[in-house]
C-alpha positions as CSV (number, residue, x, y, z in Angstrom):
1,X,0.1,14.1,20.4
2,X,-1.1,12.9,17.0
3,X,-1.1,9.1,16.6
4,X,-0.5,7.1,13.5
5,X,-1.2,3.4,12.7
6,X,1.2,1.9,10.2
7,X,0.1,-1.3,8.5
8,X,2.7,-3.4,6.6
9,X,5.6,-2.3,8.7
10,X,7.9,-4.9,7.1
11,X,7.7,-3.2,3.7
12,X,11.0,-1.5,2.6
13,X,9.4,1.9,2.4
14,X,7.8,1.6,5.9
15,X,11.1,0.4,7.3
16,X,12.8,3.6,6.0
17,X,9.9,5.7,7.2
18,X,10.2,4.3,10.8
19,X,13.7,5.6,11.0
20,X,12.6,9.2,10.4
21,X,9.0,9.5,11.8
22,X,8.6,11.9,14.7
23,X,5.0,11.1,15.5
24,X,3.7,8.6,18.0
25,X,2.9,5.5,16.0
26,X,2.0,1.8,16.2
27,X,3.5,-0.3,13.4
28,X,1.9,-3.7,12.6
29,X,3.4,-6.5,10.5
30,X,1.3,-8.9,8.4
31,X,1.5,-11.3,11.3
32,X,0.0,-8.6,13.6
33,X,-2.6,-7.4,11.0
34,X,-3.3,-9.5,7.9
35,X,-5.1,-7.2,5.5
36,X,-6.7,-10.3,3.9
37,X,-8.4,-11.2,7.1
38,X,-11.6,-9.2,6.9
39,X,-12.7,-10.2,10.4
40,X,-9.5,-8.6,11.8
41,X,-10.2,-5.4,9.9
42,X,-13.9,-5.3,11.0
43,X,-13.0,-5.9,14.7
44,X,-9.9,-3.6,14.9
45,X,-10.2,-0.4,16.9
46,X,-9.0,2.4,14.6
47,X,-10.7,5.1,16.7
48,X,-7.6,6.5,18.5
49,X,-5.6,7.0,15.3
50,X,-5.4,10.4,13.5
51,X,-3.9,8.7,10.5
52,X,-3.6,5.2,9.1
53,X,-0.9,4.4,6.6
54,X,-1.2,1.2,4.7
55,X,2.0,-0.1,3.1
56,X,0.6,-3.6,2.3
57,X,0.6,-4.5,-1.4
58,X,2.0,-7.1,-3.8
59,X,2.2,-8.4,-7.3
60,X,3.5,-11.9,-6.5
61,X,3.9,-14.1,-9.5
62,X,3.0,-11.5,-12.2
63,X,6.2,-12.2,-14.0
64,X,4.7,-15.5,-15.1
65,X,2.1,-13.8,-17.1
66,X,-1.7,-13.8,-16.8
67,X,-2.2,-17.4,-17.8
68,X,0.6,-19.0,-15.8
69,X,0.3,-17.1,-12.5
70,X,-1.6,-19.0,-9.9
71,X,-5.2,-18.1,-9.1
72,X,-4.2,-17.8,-5.5
73,X,-1.6,-15.1,-6.3
74,X,-4.1,-13.3,-8.5
75,X,-6.9,-13.4,-5.9
76,X,-4.5,-12.4,-3.1
77,X,-3.5,-9.3,-5.2
78,X,-7.1,-8.3,-5.5
79,X,-7.7,-8.8,-1.7
80,X,-4.5,-6.9,-0.7
81,X,-4.5,-4.2,-3.4
82,X,-8.3,-3.6,-3.5
83,X,-10.6,-5.2,-1.0
84,X,-8.5,-4.5,2.0
85,X,-8.4,-0.7,1.3
86,X,-12.2,-0.6,0.9
87,X,-12.7,-2.5,4.2
88,X,-10.1,-0.5,6.2
89,X,-11.4,2.8,4.9
90,X,-15.0,1.9,5.7
91,X,-14.1,0.6,9.2
92,X,-11.7,3.5,10.0
93,X,-14.2,6.1,8.8
94,X,-17.0,4.6,10.9
95,X,-14.8,4.9,14.0
96,X,-13.1,8.2,13.1
97,X,-15.0,10.3,10.5
98,X,-12.2,12.9,10.4
99,X,-9.3,10.5,10.1
100,X,-6.7,10.4,7.3
101,X,-5.9,7.3,5.3
102,X,-2.7,7.1,3.3
103,X,-2.2,4.3,0.8
104,X,-0.1,3.6,-2.3
105,X,-1.1,3.2,-5.9
106,X,1.2,2.6,-8.8
107,X,1.9,4.3,-12.1
108,X,1.2,0.9,-13.6
109,X,-2.5,1.3,-12.7
110,X,-2.9,3.5,-15.7
111,X,-0.2,2.2,-17.9
112,X,0.5,-1.5,-17.3
113,X,2.2,-4.2,-19.2
114,X,-0.1,-7.1,-20.1
115,X,1.4,-9.4,-17.4
116,X,0.5,-6.8,-14.7
117,X,-3.2,-6.6,-15.4
118,X,-4.5,-8.0,-12.1
119,X,-2.1,-5.9,-10.1
120,X,-2.9,-2.8,-12.1
121,X,-6.6,-3.3,-12.2
122,X,-6.8,-3.8,-8.4
123,X,-4.8,-0.5,-7.9
124,X,-7.0,1.4,-10.4
125,X,-10.2,0.0,-8.9
126,X,-9.0,1.3,-5.5
127,X,-8.2,4.7,-6.9
128,X,-11.7,4.9,-8.3
129,X,-13.5,3.6,-5.2
130,X,-11.6,5.8,-2.8
131,X,-12.1,8.8,-5.0
132,X,-15.8,8.2,-4.9
133,X,-15.7,7.6,-1.1
134,X,-13.9,10.9,-0.6
135,X,-16.6,12.8,-2.4
136,X,-19.2,11.3,0.0
137,X,-17.3,11.6,3.2
138,X,-15.7,15.0,3.0
139,X,-14.3,15.2,6.5
140,X,-12.4,12.0,6.0
141,X,-9.1,12.6,4.3
142,X,-7.7,10.1,1.7
143,X,-4.2,10.5,0.5
144,X,-3.2,8.4,-2.5
145,X,0.5,8.3,-3.2
146,X,1.2,7.0,-6.7
147,X,4.5,5.4,-6.9
148,X,6.8,4.9,-9.8
149,X,9.6,2.3,-9.6
150,X,11.3,2.4,-6.2
151,X,14.0,0.0,-5.3
152,X,12.4,-2.2,-2.6
153,X,11.7,-5.9,-2.1
154,X,8.6,-5.6,-4.2
155,X,10.2,-6.9,-7.4
156,X,12.0,-9.7,-5.5
157,X,8.7,-10.8,-4.0
158,X,7.0,-10.5,-7.5
159,X,9.6,-13.0,-8.8
160,X,8.9,-15.3,-5.8
161,X,12.6,-15.8,-5.1
162,X,13.4,-17.0,-8.6
163,X,15.9,-14.1,-8.9
164,X,18.4,-12.9,-6.4
165,X,18.0,-9.5,-4.6
166,X,21.0,-8.3,-6.6
167,X,19.4,-9.3,-9.9
168,X,16.2,-7.4,-8.9
169,X,18.2,-4.3,-8.0
170,X,20.0,-4.5,-11.4
171,X,16.6,-4.8,-13.1
172,X,15.3,-1.7,-11.2
173,X,18.3,0.3,-12.4
174,X,17.7,-0.5,-16.1
175,X,14.9,2.1,-16.2
176,X,14.3,5.3,-14.2
177,X,13.4,4.9,-10.6
178,X,12.7,7.0,-7.6
179,X,15.0,7.0,-4.6
180,X,13.4,5.6,-1.5
181,X,14.4,8.6,0.7
182,X,12.5,10.8,-1.7
183,X,9.4,8.7,-1.2
184,X,9.8,8.8,2.6
185,X,10.3,12.5,2.6
186,X,7.2,13.0,0.6
187,X,5.2,10.8,3.0
188,X,6.4,12.8,5.9
189,X,5.5,16.0,4.2
190,X,2.0,14.7,3.5
191,X,1.7,13.5,7.1
192,X,2.7,17.0,8.4
193,X,0.0,18.6,6.2
194,X,-2.7,16.1,7.1
195,X,-2.4,15.9,10.9
């Protein structure tokens, strides 16, 4: 049976996916697998997984703007949204050259508001790097899912608890958004095609 590793199982999208997934999987939380801990990535055994799904990502503090967000938040965005994907892809491909890596970019990568520039740049850099990687390692499959606005805890975490969950949901609803079940169904479709 095909086996999937799910990183970032506490994300809202991953939680919805886990309710529907029919494959054998192992799901890891940030506590189990911190994507900013590069030694953990380098020492992890990815070899038995046909697919790795990485749901880790954040834009904590971006609402403060580029000058007022903390450098810790900005550096962590780069580590989570860029560096972790590079290191996971490298390590996973070394151990399973025909594996499939699924990760999430954002429409803001190519059309961001000024306050989102660190988040967007890290996503865009990942798109660029993994696209180049895929050209070099043709047996290794990289699936990039570019998300538009989806009602999750992402916005709540961005605001660092300064807004309630309900206020964040209301903000999501002010502009077009994608239903989470649509995203999950798309992930399952891609998974079925890939493995």
